[in-house]
C-alpha positions as CSV (number, residue, x, y, z in Angstrom):
1,M,-2.9,-64.1,-230.4
2,K,-3.2,-62.4,-233.8
3,I,-4.3,-58.8,-234.0
4,L,-6.7,-58.4,-236.9
5,L,-6.3,-54.7,-237.4
6,S,-4.9,-55.0,-241.0
7,E,-7.8,-57.1,-242.1
8,I,-10.4,-54.8,-240.5
9,M,-8.7,-51.8,-242.1
10,Y,-8.8,-53.5,-245.5
11,S,-12.5,-54.5,-245.1
12,K,-13.5,-50.9,-244.1
13,K,-11.1,-49.4,-246.7
14,L,-9.3,-47.4,-244.0
15,T,-5.7,-46.1,-244.2
16,I,-3.3,-45.9,-241.3
17,R,-3.7,-42.1,-241.3
18,Q,-7.5,-42.5,-241.0
19,V,-7.3,-45.1,-238.2
20,S,-4.9,-42.8,-236.4
21,Y,-7.3,-39.9,-236.7
22,L,-10.3,-41.9,-235.5
23,T,-8.5,-43.5,-232.5
24,G,-6.0,-40.8,-231.5
25,I,-3.2,-43.3,-231.7
26,P,0.0,-42.3,-233.5
27,R,0.4,-43.6,-237.1
28,S,3.7,-45.3,-236.1
29,T,1.8,-47.3,-233.4
30,I,-0.9,-48.3,-235.9
31,S,1.8,-49.3,-238.4
32,D,3.6,-51.4,-235.7
33,I,0.4,-53.2,-234.8
34,C,-0.3,-53.9,-238.5
35,N,3.2,-55.4,-238.7
36,G,2.7,-57.8,-235.8
37,T,3.4,-55.9,-232.6
38,I,1.0,-56.9,-229.8
39,P,-0.5,-53.7,-228.4
40,R,-1.3,-52.9,-224.8
41,L,-4.9,-53.4,-223.6
42,D,-5.6,-49.6,-223.4
43,T,-4.5,-49.3,-227.0
44,L,-6.9,-52.1,-228.1
45,E,-9.6,-50.3,-226.2
46,D,-8.9,-47.0,-228.0
47,I,-8.9,-48.8,-231.4
48,A,-12.1,-50.6,-230.6
49,R,-13.8,-47.4,-229.4
50,G,-12.6,-45.4,-232.5
51,L,-13.7,-48.0,-235.0
52,N,-17.0,-48.9,-233.2
53,L,-15.9,-52.4,-232.5
54,R,-15.7,-54.8,-229.5
55,I,-12.2,-55.5,-228.3
56,S,-12.8,-59.2,-229.1
57,D,-13.3,-58.2,-232.8
58,L,-9.7,-57.1,-232.9
59,Y,-7.9,-60.3,-232.3
60,E,-7.9,-64.0,-233.1
61,S,-7.2,-66.2,-230.1
62,D,-4.8,-69.1,-230.2
63,I,-6.7,-70.9,-227.5
64,K,-8.8,-73.8,-229.0
């Protein structure tokens, strides 16, 4: 599973600081996710809520 947060941030022209502010998630956690750490489900929910996305918009599944 690949988390697409970096790509979403790029397309929306958002910085780590802005995503942190919108989601209430620490900048270090946002940075870790952008660098490949797989977040917990509640973190994905907070990101989706803060960026007005569905959770499924945040990842690319490896299942074919």
